[in-house]
C-alpha angles and dihedrals in degrees: 000000000000117000092226112122110258130205094226139028095210133014116193106211114201090024094158094057124094098263091032090061091048091050093046090049090051091053091046090055101036113022112114115259112275096030106142109222130178131187119227139186141109101285120063094192092053092047091049090051091054090049091051092047091052092047095231133129097223120147120250123225121200114215127149116216090239096047103094094182092054091046090051090053091047093050092048092051099060144047094223135020121204111199122196095164112118162213078058093198087060101038110011109071101082093049096049090049091049091052092048089051095047096045090244123151115237137193131182145162103246122149093176116121096196093049093048091049092049090048091052092051095045102038115021099088094039091049090050089054094050097036095241117153106215103192117184126190103031097158134062080313099085121337099090090050098042098038092041092058089042093058091042092054092044091055093048091049092047090054092048088235097143127249134318119269123169107011127180132187115209121195094219096181136355137169122183147107131264114245127228087228091059092051091047090052091051090047092051093047089053090051094049096047097041094087100027118078092185092058090048089055090050091051092047099049114099088214097044093127097041117116093232119014091191090058093056115105118255101252100155125241116347113197117196095189104050128124111236136198110245092223088057088061096044133341091241094060120092133197130019122306121223125218112269110241093228095047096100089065104030095052091057091052091052091048090051089053090053092048095046087053092053090256095299090157086063143285087246095047111138118179135193138161128223141166132223117244095179135276101265121123086257094062093100090055092045093047092051089045090056090050093049092044094056090046090051091052091053092047091046092055091052097051116074098221095051092037088059091056097041093050088062099049104034121087115278124237113271094030129108145155125300122268089254092053090047092053093048094050123100144159139207122190122184127197126208126190142165117213130217088260091055095253119142121222136178135196133191134206114187132168141167120235134056105308097227096041124017095026092041092053088056094048094045094045093047091048090058092044090051090057091049103040107024105044094131089059097048120113113267109271140152088213129257137133098320140168128246091259096048096040101038109014120155093358089066092042089057093048093047091050090050088051089058104266120135113230115167141151130192145161116261 
């Protein structure tokens, strides 16, 4: 980040949206005293209403997502920008470029492969030159995945147990709602890729976010949407595991982390994500049903007749679960790996709160606070378009643990 004196420490962009309000509220309640926060978006009255509701005296900054001059001024005014304005492929490009140019750190919630790839291509070298840390995917996409593998690899290295090989994340339990914003993002990605074969290839490649695909080790086919026998992952697991619906994005983030670290996780590191559907004799049927169901949703959003119906029944942008539902939500993800020495390890990332809302607000808020208050503990970096693990590392782990999240790793 540039050494120039800034007016603010953190600007929450999109602060009047559903997740923006949750993130601003988290900062109002948990940011260390003296943290200078501002609320930004395109509507001054709506931002002022959020400020009044939160009971804070933070400034408001008006900047439309298409106004590049206003976004440049916003980026230059702060040390860190939090962006909750999606779909990022539709709205996010000018702001990430403004932050890279201004040497301003940036965090967001994207789970969009094409947007992340375009951001890497457009901003990585400029951000390295200015020292900006552009950190995509600092919510449920993809902090549990990326930080979970980070702590797993750190424990294996600390024990001198070799490197990671086959590694699987299992969503052991989860309770939470699906946001209208997430559906809108999926819908927009389908629209963009429908007529562009090149973008479809980017989205399909398991190494689409890696800095150099040709430098990746030849590990054979890596499928991110396969059903898997639990016993194949670890002898203690029963039943059949379904593909995790966020795997096609999260796996690419984790692989980018490994590549940015010169493959410290291992040259034989293979990674996939799954979810438990129970241990009954019907688990193979259920797991395959989950796989087919997600495929049907994607296909339905691409075909006009079914799209017409789905648009009327799926959650709308800007909507989300009740406060009660957010409080009662939770998630637990477990990681299993075998190292090059034959040792077995596991890690766990568990949190209370709806994964896509309450827990995401904590992860996003703490990511920004880490950049502001824990710079001396950040992983070494010249800047660039990074991942949560490579940009924030153990400093974020410590803050998330202090915020009540369970993040552990151990040898089995």
